[in-house]
C-alpha positions in Angstrom: 107.2 101.9 102.1 103.7 100.9 102.2 102.8 99.0 105.0 99.5 97.7 105.6 97.4 99.8 108.2 96.5 96.4 109.9 100.4 95.9 110.9 101.1 99.8 111.5 98.1 98.9 114.4 99.4 96.0 115.5 102.8 97.4 116.1 101.6 100.1 117.5 99.6 98.5 120.5 102.1 95.7 120.3 104.7 98.1 121.7 102.4 99.5 124.0 101.7 95.9 125.6 105.0 95.3 125.7 106.4 98.4 127.6 103.2 97.5 129.7 103.9 94.3 130.4 107.7 94.9 131.2 106.0 97.5 133.7 108.1 100.3 132.3 105.3 102.3 130.9 101.8 102.4 132.4 98.4 104.3 130.5 95.5 105.6 132.1 93.9 105.5 128.5 96.3 102.5 126.7 93.9 103.0 123.7 94.6 106.7 123.3 98.3 105.8 124.0 98.5 103.3 121.4 96.6 105.6 118.9 99.4 108.6 119.1 102.0 105.6 118.4 99.8 104.6 115.4 99.7 108.1 114.0 103.4 108.4 114.7 103.9 105.9 112.6 101.7 106.3 109.9 103.4 110.0 109.7 106.8 108.4 109.5 105.6 106.7 106.5 104.5 109.4 104.7 107.3 111.4 105.4 109.1 108.3 103.4 106.8 108.2 100.7 107.2 112.1 100.6 111.2 111.4 100.0 110.6 108.4 97.7 108.1 110.8 95.2 111.1 113.8 95.7 113.4 111.0 94.6 111.3 109.9 91.6 110.8 113.3 90.2 114.9 114.1 90.4 115.2 111.5 88.5 112.7 111.7 86.2 113.8 115.6 85.4 117.3 113.4 84.8 115.6 110.8 82.5 117.6 111.8 79.1 120.8 110.8 80.7 119.5 107.7 82.7 118.2 106.6 79.5 120.8 106.9 77.7 123.4 104.8 80.2 121.7 101.5 79.5 123.4 99.0 82.1 121.6 101.1 84.6 119.3 99.4 87.0 116.4 102.3 87.5 115.3 100.6 90.6 118.6 100.8 92.4 119.0 104.2 90.9 115.9 105.1 93.0 117.0 103.9 96.0 120.6 105.2 95.7 118.8 108.8 95.1 116.3 108.3 98.1 118.7 106.9 100.8 120.7 110.2 99.8 117.9 112.4 100.3 116.4 110.9 103.5 119.8 111.3 104.2 120.2 115.1 104.2 116.8 115.2 105.5 118.5 112.9 109.0 115.5 110.5 108.0 116.1 106.7 108.2 113.9 105.4 105.3 111.6 102.2 105.7 112.3 99.3 103.4 115.4 97.3 101.9 116.5 94.0 103.0 113.6 94.3 105.7 110.1 96.2 106.5 112.0 97.7 109.7 115.9 98.2 109.9 118.1 97.9 112.9 118.6 101.6 112.3 114.9 102.1 111.4 114.1 101.2 115.3 116.6 103.1 116.9 115.1 106.0 115.3 111.6 104.8 115.8 112.1 104.0 119.5 113.8 108.1 119.9 110.6 109.3 118.4 108.4 106.9 121.3 110.4 108.4 123.6 109.6 111.8 122.8 106.0 110.8 122.6 105.8 109.3 126.1 107.1 112.1 127.5 104.7 114.6 126.0 101.7 111.9 126.7 99.6 113.2 129.7 98.0 109.6 130.0 101.8 107.9 129.9 103.8 107.3 132.9 106.7 105.3 132.4 109.2 104.1 135.6 113.0 103.6 133.9 115.3 106.3 133.3 115.0 108.2 129.5 117.7 105.5 128.1 116.5 102.8 129.7 113.0 103.4 128.4 114.7 103.9 125.0 115.8 100.7 124.7 112.9 98.7 126.3 110.7 100.4 123.0 113.6 99.1 120.7 113.2 95.6 122.1 109.1 96.1 122.3 109.9 96.9 117.9 112.3 94.0 118.1 109.9 92.3 118.9 107.0 92.9 117.0 109.4 92.8 113.9 109.8 89.5 115.1 105.9 88.6 115.2 105.7 89.9 111.3 108.3 87.4 110.1 107.0 84.8 111.6 103.3 86.2 110.0 105.4 86.1 106.6 107.2 82.8 107.5 103.7 81.2 107.8 101.8 82.6 105.1 104.7 81.2 103.1 103.8 77.9 104.2 100.6 78.0 103.8 101.2 78.9 99.9 103.6 75.7 100.3 100.9 72.9 102.2 98.7 73.6 98.5 98.1 70.6 97.0 99.0 72.1 93.6 102.7 72.4 93.3 102.6 76.3 92.7 106.7 77.6 92.4 108.0 79.4 95.3 108.7 83.4 93.7 106.1 82.9 91.0 103.6 85.7 91.0 100.4 83.3 91.8 103.2 82.1 94.8 103.7 85.7 95.7 100.1 87.0 95.7 98.6 84.2 97.4 101.3 84.5 100.1 100.6 88.1 100.4 97.1 87.0 100.6 97.5 84.9 103.7 99.7 87.7 105.3 96.8 90.6 105.2 94.1 87.7 106.4 97.0 86.9 109.9 96.8 90.7 110.1 93.2 91.2 110.1 92.7 87.8 112.5 95.4 89.9 115.1 93.9 92.9 115.1 
């Protein structure tokens, strides 16, 4: 799932800011630590894209079987193949009903914990399990902020004098545009 680069940056900075404000983590070079978290998220997204491409390739190799079964939805089949490949690799995919699932939050919390343990600039003031919980809470907070951003973008489209049907391609396009503008302002 492709997340906007601005969102990845906002999440990375937001997680570190939350951990710092709660007195859980301190960094001598917060911009470097945030950049490391951002890079971790980017690499995780790249891995997700690689798995998605493998799933597409697998489905392509079975194209004739899929085409002969007319009642099969390609998107749902792709999702199932992607999830199976990810499970085999012990990876939690991005996306689904929400951008960042609860399982993904837990996986990222473990990975960010390991990153912080190895970051010479970062120091943490609690045990590993508690820190992992704090990271998960910080990720959930960023997830909530992003949902609020999306809701504000949809509300802004609804406020346009010309009645744009919700769910139409125009509505979706405008909401995405407003959402990206909100992201850029937060950067």
